[in-house]
C-alpha positions in Angstrom: -52.4 -29.4 -40.0 -50.4 -33.0 -39.4 -47.8 -31.9 -42.2 -47.4 -28.4 -40.6 -46.7 -29.6 -37.2 -44.3 -32.0 -38.6 -42.6 -29.3 -40.4 -42.1 -26.8 -37.3 -41.0 -30.0 -35.4 -38.3 -30.7 -37.8 -37.5 -27.0 -37.9 -37.2 -26.9 -33.9 -34.9 -30.0 -34.1 -32.6 -28.5 -36.3 -32.3 -25.3 -34.3 -31.7 -27.4 -31.3 -29.0 -29.4 -33.0 -27.4 -26.1 -34.2 -27.4 -24.5 -31.0 -25.7 -27.4 -29.5 -22.9 -27.6 -32.1 -22.4 -24.0 -31.7 -22.1 -24.7 -27.7 -19.8 -27.3 -28.2 -17.6 -25.3 -30.6 -17.8 -22.5 -28.3 -16.7 -24.8 -25.3 -13.7 -26.1 -27.3 -12.5 -22.6 -28.5 -12.7 -21.5 -24.8 -10.8 -24.4 -23.9 -8.1 -23.7 -26.5 -7.6 -20.2 -25.2 -7.5 -21.3 -21.8 -4.8 -23.7 -22.6 -2.7 -21.5 -24.6 -3.1 -18.5 -22.4 -2.4 -20.8 -19.5 0.8 -22.4 -20.9 2.5 -19.4 -21.9 5.6 -18.8 -20.1 7.1 -15.0 -19.3 10.4 -14.2 -19.1 11.3 -13.1 -15.4 13.7 -10.5 -14.2 17.5 -11.0 -15.4 19.5 -11.4 -12.3 23.2 -10.5 -11.9 25.1 -12.2 -9.4 28.6 -11.1 -8.3 30.6 -13.4 -6.1 33.7 -12.3 -4.2 36.3 -13.6 -2.0 39.8 -12.7 -1.0 42.0 -11.3 2.0 41.1 -8.3 3.8 43.9 -6.3 4.9 42.8 -3.5 8.0 43.7 0.0 7.2 42.5 1.8 10.1 40.8 1.0 13.7 39.3 3.0 16.3 41.5 3.2 19.5 39.2 0.9 21.3 39.1 -1.7 18.6 43.0 -1.5 17.6 43.7 -4.5 19.9 40.5 -6.4 19.1 40.0 -6.6 15.6 42.6 -8.7 13.3 45.0 -7.1 10.9 44.1 -9.4 8.3 40.9 -11.5 7.5 39.6 -14.0 4.6 36.2 -13.1 3.7 33.6 -14.3 0.9 29.9 -13.6 -0.1 27.9 -12.3 -2.8 25.2 -9.9 -4.0 22.5 -11.0 -6.9 20.5 -7.8 -8.0 18.1 -7.2 -11.1 18.6 -4.7 -14.0 17.1 -1.9 -12.0 19.3 -2.5 -9.1 16.7 -4.0 -6.9 18.7 -6.5 -4.4 17.3 -9.8 -4.7 19.9 -11.9 -2.4 22.9 -11.3 -0.5 25.6 -12.6 1.8 28.8 -11.3 3.5 31.4 -13.7 5.7 34.3 -12.3 7.3 36.1 -15.1 8.9 38.5 -13.8 11.6 35.6 -11.1 12.4 33.1 -13.7 13.1 31.1 -11.8 10.9 28.2 -13.7 9.2 25.8 -11.6 7.3 22.5 -12.7 5.1 19.0 -11.9 4.9 18.2 -13.9 8.1 20.8 -12.2 10.1 19.7 -10.7 13.6 21.3 -9.5 16.7 21.1 -11.1 20.2 18.0 -8.9 20.8 16.2 -10.0 17.9 16.9 -6.7 15.7 16.4 -7.0 12.0 18.8 -4.9 10.0 18.0 -2.3 7.6 19.6 -3.1 4.3 20.2 -0.6 1.6 21.8 -1.5 -1.9 22.8 1.0 -4.5 24.3 0.3 -7.7 26.6 3.0 -8.9 27.5 1.4 -12.2 27.2 -1.6 -13.9 29.4 -3.6 -11.7 30.3 -1.2 -8.9 27.6 -1.4 -5.8 27.3 -0.3 -2.2 25.8 -2.7 0.2 24.5 -1.1 3.9 23.5 -3.4 6.6 22.4 -1.3 9.8 21.2 -2.8 12.7 20.8 0.6 14.3 23.8 2.7 14.5 22.0 5.6 15.9 21.5 3.3 19.1 25.1 1.9 19.2 24.1 -1.0 17.2 26.6 -1.9 14.4 26.5 -1.0 11.0 28.4 -2.5 8.0 29.0 -1.1 4.6 30.6 -3.2 2.0 31.7 -1.4 -1.3 32.9 -2.7 -4.6 34.8 0.1 -6.5 36.9 0.6 -9.6 38.4 -2.8 -10.9 38.4 -5.5 -8.3 38.6 -3.5 -5.0 36.0 -4.3 -2.2 36.2 -2.1 0.9 34.2 -3.3 4.3 33.7 -0.5 7.0 32.4 -1.5 10.4 30.7 1.1 12.7 30.0 0.1 16.5 28.6 3.4 17.9 30.6 4.5 21.0 33.4 1.7 20.3 34.1 3.5 17.1 34.8 1.4 14.0 37.4 0.0 11.3 38.2 -0.2 7.7 39.4 -3.3 5.7 40.2 -3.5 2.1 41.3 -5.8 -0.7 42.5 -4.2 -3.8 42.9 -7.6 -5.7 39.6 -9.5 -4.9 38.3 -12.4 -6.8 35.2 -11.5 -8.7 32.9 -13.6 -10.5 30.4 -12.2 -12.5 27.2 -14.1 -13.8 23.8 -13.5 -15.0 20.6 -15.6 -15.3 17.1 -15.4 -16.7 14.3 -17.0 -15.1 11.2 -18.1 -16.8 7.9 -17.6 -14.7 4.8 -19.3 -15.7 2.2 -16.7 -16.4 -0.9 -16.9 -14.3 -4.1 -17.8 -16.1 -4.9 -15.2 -18.6 -8.1 -13.1 -17.8 -9.1 -13.5 -21.4 -8.6 -17.1 -21.6 -10.2 -17.4 -18.5 -13.4 -15.5 -19.6 -13.4 -17.6 -22.8 -13.2 -20.8 -21.3 -15.9 -20.3 -18.3 -18.1 -18.6 -21.1 -17.9 -21.4 -23.5 -18.4 -24.1 -20.5 -21.4 -22.4 -19.2 -23.4 -21.9 -22.9 -22.5 -25.8 -23.3 -24.1 -26.6 -20.0 -27.3 -24.6 -20.7 -27.6 -25.8 -24.1 -27.1 -29.5 -23.0 -30.2 -28.8 -20.6 -32.5 -27.6 -23.2 -35.5 -30.0 -24.0 -35.8 -30.8 -27.4 -39.2 -30.9 -29.1 -40.1 -34.2 -29.9 -41.0 -35.0 -33.8 -44.8 -35.5 -34.1 -46.2 -38.2 -36.2 
């Protein structure tokens, strides 16, 4: 009987050791999966940025604005957009019109504009910044067309509007790729948490003492 008890005790101990080894291996595998999936970077969107500047020349203006808006003005700005034409960032500055537009622009009455961007080709685009033309609030349309031509159209409800153009704008085109860290993979998380849980459970298992 004593021999039989000793044999069973050794077997139980061996099983407990093997279980612990498997648990430790599972935990290590889980940690490896968790680390690999967490650290793997994902290529973000490819952004195209067009910076432009030059001198606008007025080509038309409503009678009310003829003696108000200047004949010429320096300007600068940029548009940044993704491959599918989604606008990421933008800015327009027209010096002599005291016009400074960007995503944070508001009117005195805290009106925020409705911004619409359309990409008509790889380089041509149309940017509309509308503060509410239906309620006599201004609307600005900036277009890049064939070659290096940029046109600004301003509308001010009952006051009418104006059009400026620059057929020889200075345009700089660039693109960038952003690498964004991937959120922790669900698969890696499951492996990691599962391995840790098994290891903790196994570490709490009581080992059967070896009988004399």
